[in-house]
Biotite code that builds the C-alpha atoms (Angstrom):
import biotite.structure as struc

atoms = struc.array([
    struc.Atom([-67.340, -59.595, -34.923], chain_id="A", res_id=1, res_name="UNK", atom_name="CA", element="C"),
    struc.Atom([-68.164, -63.292, -35.447], chain_id="A", res_id=2, res_name="UNK", atom_name="CA", element="C"),
    struc.Atom([-68.666, -64.394, -39.010], chain_id="A", res_id=3, res_name="UNK", atom_name="CA", element="C"),
    struc.Atom([-71.529, -66.506, -40.316], chain_id="A", res_id=4, res_name="UNK", atom_name="CA", element="C"),
    struc.Atom([-70.756, -70.162, -39.490], chain_id="A", res_id=5, res_name="UNK", atom_name="CA", element="C"),
    struc.Atom([-70.399, -72.519, -42.393], chain_id="A", res_id=6, res_name="UNK", atom_name="CA", element="C"),
    struc.Atom([-72.302, -75.815, -42.391], chain_id="A", res_id=7, res_name="UNK", atom_name="CA", element="C"),
    struc.Atom([-70.560, -78.683, -40.640], chain_id="A", res_id=8, res_name="UNK", atom_name="CA", element="C"),
    struc.Atom([-70.496, -82.224, -41.935], chain_id="A", res_id=9, res_name="UNK", atom_name="CA", element="C"),
    struc.Atom([-69.536, -85.504, -40.360], chain_id="A", res_id=10, res_name="UNK", atom_name="CA", element="C"),
    struc.Atom([-67.109, -87.724, -42.220], chain_id="A", res_id=11, res_name="UNK", atom_name="CA", element="C"),
    struc.Atom([-66.400, -91.399, -41.819], chain_id="A", res_id=12, res_name="UNK", atom_name="CA", element="C"),
    struc.Atom([-64.055, -93.807, -43.466], chain_id="A", res_id=13, res_name="UNK", atom_name="CA", element="C"),
    struc.Atom([-64.060, -97.581, -43.533], chain_id="A", res_id=14, res_name="UNK", atom_name="CA", element="C"),
    struc.Atom([-61.354, -99.997, -44.591], chain_id="A", res_id=15, res_name="UNK", atom_name="CA", element="C"),
    struc.Atom([-60.609, -103.682, -44.224], chain_id="A", res_id=16, res_name="UNK", atom_name="CA", element="C"),
    struc.Atom([-57.497, -104.877, -42.387], chain_id="A", res_id=17, res_name="UNK", atom_name="CA", element="C"),
    struc.Atom([-55.957, -108.280, -41.840], chain_id="A", res_id=18, res_name="UNK", atom_name="CA", element="C"),
    struc.Atom([-55.142, -109.620, -38.356], chain_id="A", res_id=19, res_name="UNK", atom_name="CA", element="C"),
    struc.Atom([-51.755, -107.825, -38.453], chain_id="A", res_id=20, res_name="UNK", atom_name="CA", element="C"),
    struc.Atom([-53.328, -104.427, -39.143], chain_id="A", res_id=21, res_name="UNK", atom_name="CA", element="C"),
    struc.Atom([-52.311, -104.341, -42.812], chain_id="A", res_id=22, res_name="UNK", atom_name="CA", element="C"),
    struc.Atom([-54.787, -102.659, -45.149], chain_id="A", res_id=23, res_name="UNK", atom_name="CA", element="C"),
    struc.Atom([-56.528, -105.144, -47.412], chain_id="A", res_id=24, res_name="UNK", atom_name="CA", element="C"),
    struc.Atom([-59.099, -102.825, -48.971], chain_id="A", res_id=25, res_name="UNK", atom_name="CA", element="C"),
    struc.Atom([-60.327, -99.268, -48.617], chain_id="A", res_id=26, res_name="UNK", atom_name="CA", element="C"),
    struc.Atom([-61.301, -96.189, -50.593], chain_id="A", res_id=27, res_name="UNK", atom_name="CA", element="C"),
    struc.Atom([-57.889, -95.879, -52.259], chain_id="A", res_id=28, res_name="UNK", atom_name="CA", element="C"),
    struc.Atom([-57.968, -99.402, -53.592], chain_id="A", res_id=29, res_name="UNK", atom_name="CA", element="C"),
    struc.Atom([-61.602, -98.915, -54.583], chain_id="A", res_id=30, res_name="UNK", atom_name="CA", element="C"),
    struc.Atom([-60.627, -95.900, -56.706], chain_id="A", res_id=31, res_name="UNK", atom_name="CA", element="C"),
    struc.Atom([-57.768, -97.895, -58.236], chain_id="A", res_id=32, res_name="UNK", atom_name="CA", element="C"),
    struc.Atom([-59.985, -100.830, -59.209], chain_id="A", res_id=33, res_name="UNK", atom_name="CA", element="C"),
    struc.Atom([-62.664, -98.541, -60.645], chain_id="A", res_id=34, res_name="UNK", atom_name="CA", element="C"),
    struc.Atom([-60.039, -96.732, -62.744], chain_id="A", res_id=35, res_name="UNK", atom_name="CA", element="C"),
    struc.Atom([-58.654, -100.054, -64.018], chain_id="A", res_id=36, res_name="UNK", atom_name="CA", element="C"),
    struc.Atom([-62.214, -101.134, -64.802], chain_id="A", res_id=37, res_name="UNK", atom_name="CA", element="C"),
    struc.Atom([-62.779, -97.950, -66.837], chain_id="A", res_id=38, res_name="UNK", atom_name="CA", element="C"),
    struc.Atom([-59.482, -98.029, -68.714], chain_id="A", res_id=39, res_name="UNK", atom_name="CA", element="C"),
    struc.Atom([-58.608, -101.723, -68.895], chain_id="A", res_id=40, res_name="UNK", atom_name="CA", element="C"),
    struc.Atom([-55.058, -100.794, -67.926], chain_id="A", res_id=41, res_name="UNK", atom_name="CA", element="C"),
    struc.Atom([-53.038, -100.348, -64.741], chain_id="A", res_id=42, res_name="UNK", atom_name="CA", element="C"),
    struc.Atom([-50.882, -97.755, -66.488], chain_id="A", res_id=43, res_name="UNK", atom_name="CA", element="C"),
    struc.Atom([-53.887, -95.670, -67.604], chain_id="A", res_id=44, res_name="UNK", atom_name="CA", element="C"),
    struc.Atom([-55.472, -95.979, -64.144], chain_id="A", res_id=45, res_name="UNK", atom_name="CA", element="C"),
    struc.Atom([-52.253, -94.797, -62.487], chain_id="A", res_id=46, res_name="UNK", atom_name="CA", element="C"),
    struc.Atom([-52.087, -91.858, -64.875], chain_id="A", res_id=47, res_name="UNK", atom_name="CA", element="C"),
    struc.Atom([-55.719, -90.870, -64.208], chain_id="A", res_id=48, res_name="UNK", atom_name="CA", element="C"),
    struc.Atom([-55.216, -91.083, -60.439], chain_id="A", res_id=49, res_name="UNK", atom_name="CA", element="C"),
    struc.Atom([-51.849, -89.307, -60.597], chain_id="A", res_id=50, res_name="UNK", atom_name="CA", element="C"),
    struc.Atom([-50.195, -92.193, -58.759], chain_id="A", res_id=51, res_name="UNK", atom_name="CA", element="C"),
    struc.Atom([-47.082, -94.015, -59.912], chain_id="A", res_id=52, res_name="UNK", atom_name="CA", element="C"),
    struc.Atom([-47.580, -97.304, -61.742], chain_id="A", res_id=53, res_name="UNK", atom_name="CA", element="C"),
    struc.Atom([-45.440, -99.142, -59.185], chain_id="A", res_id=54, res_name="UNK", atom_name="CA", element="C"),
    struc.Atom([-47.513, -97.749, -56.296], chain_id="A", res_id=55, res_name="UNK", atom_name="CA", element="C"),
    struc.Atom([-50.775, -98.843, -57.957], chain_id="A", res_id=56, res_name="UNK", atom_name="CA", element="C"),
    struc.Atom([-49.393, -102.269, -58.772], chain_id="A", res_id=57, res_name="UNK", atom_name="CA", element="C"),
    struc.Atom([-47.960, -102.588, -55.246], chain_id="A", res_id=58, res_name="UNK", atom_name="CA", element="C"),
    struc.Atom([-51.344, -101.931, -53.635], chain_id="A", res_id=59, res_name="UNK", atom_name="CA", element="C"),
    struc.Atom([-53.113, -104.380, -55.929], chain_id="A", res_id=60, res_name="UNK", atom_name="CA", element="C"),
    struc.Atom([-50.432, -107.015, -55.335], chain_id="A", res_id=61, res_name="UNK", atom_name="CA", element="C"),
    struc.Atom([-50.600, -106.511, -51.538], chain_id="A", res_id=62, res_name="UNK", atom_name="CA", element="C"),
    struc.Atom([-54.383, -106.925, -51.563], chain_id="A", res_id=63, res_name="UNK", atom_name="CA", element="C"),
    struc.Atom([-54.164, -110.039, -53.738], chain_id="A", res_id=64, res_name="UNK", atom_name="CA", element="C"),
    struc.Atom([-51.549, -111.509, -51.387], chain_id="A", res_id=65, res_name="UNK", atom_name="CA", element="C"),
    struc.Atom([-53.598, -110.757, -48.273], chain_id="A", res_id=66, res_name="UNK", atom_name="CA", element="C"),
    struc.Atom([-56.772, -112.174, -49.818], chain_id="A", res_id=67, res_name="UNK", atom_name="CA", element="C"),
    struc.Atom([-55.018, -115.137, -51.404], chain_id="A", res_id=68, res_name="UNK", atom_name="CA", element="C"),
    struc.Atom([-56.990, -114.436, -54.587], chain_id="A", res_id=69, res_name="UNK", atom_name="CA", element="C"),
    struc.Atom([-56.488, -112.506, -57.811], chain_id="A", res_id=70, res_name="UNK", atom_name="CA", element="C"),
    struc.Atom([-58.220, -109.193, -58.487], chain_id="A", res_id=71, res_name="UNK", atom_name="CA", element="C"),
    struc.Atom([-56.871, -108.725, -62.013], chain_id="A", res_id=72, res_name="UNK", atom_name="CA", element="C"),
    struc.Atom([-56.450, -110.814, -65.124], chain_id="A", res_id=73, res_name="UNK", atom_name="CA", element="C"),
    struc.Atom([-53.490, -109.330, -66.981], chain_id="A", res_id=74, res_name="UNK", atom_name="CA", element="C"),
    struc.Atom([-52.656, -109.627, -70.668], chain_id="A", res_id=75, res_name="UNK", atom_name="CA", element="C"),
    struc.Atom([-49.083, -109.051, -71.793], chain_id="A", res_id=76, res_name="UNK", atom_name="CA", element="C"),
    struc.Atom([-48.320, -106.283, -74.288], chain_id="A", res_id=77, res_name="UNK", atom_name="CA", element="C"),
    struc.Atom([-47.327, -106.741, -77.871], chain_id="A", res_id=78, res_name="UNK", atom_name="CA", element="C"),
    struc.Atom([-48.779, -105.698, -81.195], chain_id="A", res_id=79, res_name="UNK", atom_name="CA", element="C"),
    struc.Atom([-52.335, -105.779, -79.802], chain_id="A", res_id=80, res_name="UNK", atom_name="CA", element="C"),
    struc.Atom([-51.242, -104.139, -76.555], chain_id="A", res_id=81, res_name="UNK", atom_name="CA", element="C"),
    struc.Atom([-51.667, -105.452, -73.037], chain_id="A", res_id=82, res_name="UNK", atom_name="CA", element="C"),
    struc.Atom([-54.225, -104.708, -70.435], chain_id="A", res_id=83, res_name="UNK", atom_name="CA", element="C"),
    struc.Atom([-55.907, -105.692, -67.219], chain_id="A", res_id=84, res_name="UNK", atom_name="CA", element="C"),
    struc.Atom([-59.446, -106.813, -66.524], chain_id="A", res_id=85, res_name="UNK", atom_name="CA", element="C"),
    struc.Atom([-61.067, -107.154, -63.127], chain_id="A", res_id=86, res_name="UNK", atom_name="CA", element="C"),
    struc.Atom([-61.856, -110.645, -61.921], chain_id="A", res_id=87, res_name="UNK", atom_name="CA", element="C"),
    struc.Atom([-65.428, -111.420, -60.855], chain_id="A", res_id=88, res_name="UNK", atom_name="CA", element="C"),
    struc.Atom([-64.159, -111.210, -57.248], chain_id="A", res_id=89, res_name="UNK", atom_name="CA", element="C"),
    struc.Atom([-62.861, -107.662, -57.795], chain_id="A", res_id=90, res_name="UNK", atom_name="CA", element="C"),
    struc.Atom([-66.144, -106.590, -59.402], chain_id="A", res_id=91, res_name="UNK", atom_name="CA", element="C"),
    struc.Atom([-68.085, -108.027, -56.475], chain_id="A", res_id=92, res_name="UNK", atom_name="CA", element="C"),
    struc.Atom([-65.805, -106.327, -53.928], chain_id="A", res_id=93, res_name="UNK", atom_name="CA", element="C"),
    struc.Atom([-66.331, -102.964, -55.678], chain_id="A", res_id=94, res_name="UNK", atom_name="CA", element="C"),
    struc.Atom([-70.107, -103.322, -55.607], chain_id="A", res_id=95, res_name="UNK", atom_name="CA", element="C"),
    struc.Atom([-70.324, -104.527, -52.015], chain_id="A", res_id=96, res_name="UNK", atom_name="CA", element="C"),
    struc.Atom([-67.735, -102.131, -50.587], chain_id="A", res_id=97, res_name="UNK", atom_name="CA", element="C"),
    struc.Atom([-69.531, -99.224, -52.269], chain_id="A", res_id=98, res_name="UNK", atom_name="CA", element="C"),
    struc.Atom([-72.752, -100.346, -50.554], chain_id="A", res_id=99, res_name="UNK", atom_name="CA", element="C"),
    struc.Atom([-71.033, -100.556, -47.158], chain_id="A", res_id=100, res_name="UNK", atom_name="CA", element="C"),
    struc.Atom([-69.456, -97.106, -47.551], chain_id="A", res_id=101, res_name="UNK", atom_name="CA", element="C"),
    struc.Atom([-72.748, -95.495, -48.611], chain_id="A", res_id=102, res_name="UNK", atom_name="CA", element="C"),
    struc.Atom([-74.598, -97.110, -45.700], chain_id="A", res_id=103, res_name="UNK", atom_name="CA", element="C"),
    struc.Atom([-71.972, -95.927, -43.212], chain_id="A", res_id=104, res_name="UNK", atom_name="CA", element="C"),
    struc.Atom([-72.121, -92.389, -44.610], chain_id="A", res_id=105, res_name="UNK", atom_name="CA", element="C"),
    struc.Atom([-75.932, -92.296, -44.309], chain_id="A", res_id=106, res_name="UNK", atom_name="CA", element="C"),
    struc.Atom([-75.875, -93.652, -40.762], chain_id="A", res_id=107, res_name="UNK", atom_name="CA", element="C"),
    struc.Atom([-73.060, -91.309, -39.718], chain_id="A", res_id=108, res_name="UNK", atom_name="CA", element="C"),
    struc.Atom([-74.929, -88.304, -41.151], chain_id="A", res_id=109, res_name="UNK", atom_name="CA", element="C"),
    struc.Atom([-78.120, -89.317, -39.331], chain_id="A", res_id=110, res_name="UNK", atom_name="CA", element="C"),
    struc.Atom([-76.301, -89.872, -36.028], chain_id="A", res_id=111, res_name="UNK", atom_name="CA", element="C"),
    struc.Atom([-74.483, -86.551, -36.399], chain_id="A", res_id=112, res_name="UNK", atom_name="CA", element="C"),
    struc.Atom([-77.758, -84.713, -37.047], chain_id="A", res_id=113, res_name="UNK", atom_name="CA", element="C"),
    struc.Atom([-79.487, -86.440, -34.112], chain_id="A", res_id=114, res_name="UNK", atom_name="CA", element="C"),
    struc.Atom([-76.604, -85.984, -31.682], chain_id="A", res_id=115, res_name="UNK", atom_name="CA", element="C"),
    struc.Atom([-75.033, -82.646, -32.591], chain_id="A", res_id=116, res_name="UNK", atom_name="CA", element="C"),
    struc.Atom([-77.274, -80.977, -35.174], chain_id="A", res_id=117, res_name="UNK", atom_name="CA", element="C"),
    struc.Atom([-79.431, -79.109, -32.648], chain_id="A", res_id=118, res_name="UNK", atom_name="CA", element="C"),
    struc.Atom([-76.459, -78.244, -30.452], chain_id="A", res_id=119, res_name="UNK", atom_name="CA", element="C"),
    struc.Atom([-74.579, -76.734, -33.375], chain_id="A", res_id=120, res_name="UNK", atom_name="CA", element="C"),
    struc.Atom([-77.713, -75.121, -34.876], chain_id="A", res_id=121, res_name="UNK", atom_name="CA", element="C"),
    struc.Atom([-77.585, -77.321, -37.942], chain_id="A", res_id=122, res_name="UNK", atom_name="CA", element="C"),
    struc.Atom([-80.478, -78.884, -39.698], chain_id="A", res_id=123, res_name="UNK", atom_name="CA", element="C"),
    struc.Atom([-80.610, -81.945, -41.899], chain_id="A", res_id=124, res_name="UNK", atom_name="CA", element="C"),
    struc.Atom([-81.316, -79.826, -44.994], chain_id="A", res_id=125, res_name="UNK", atom_name="CA", element="C"),
    struc.Atom([-77.744, -78.441, -44.915], chain_id="A", res_id=126, res_name="UNK", atom_name="CA", element="C"),
    struc.Atom([-76.394, -81.993, -45.046], chain_id="A", res_id=127, res_name="UNK", atom_name="CA", element="C"),
])
C-alpha cells in the first residue's frame, strides 16, 4: 500500500568560481565569514562550525588570493589576545551574496511550483 507522499522542495546552490574553476566564494565561505564576524576570531569560528582551524584559514586565504584583496584584518595574540575582523569588502560580499542566494531560492521555488507543482500534486502553501 502506498504511503502518504511527503512534500517535495527544490534546492539550488550558487557559488563563484575563477576562470580555472576554483571556488572563490560560496555558502561554506559565507558561513565562515559570518562566524568570524560573530566571534571576532578564526579559532572560535572554526570551533563553532566544527571545522579545523587550518581548513578555515585555508579557505579564507584561497579566496583572498583569488580576489587579490583581503577579507580579514588580523591582530596578533598576546596579553590582550588576538582576533580577526572582517574588512569592508568582506562585509559587503556577505550582504550581497546573501541577497543573491535568497533571490535564487525564491525564483527556483516559483519555477518549481509553476513547472512541477501541479504534476506532483504540490501546492505553493507546502513550500
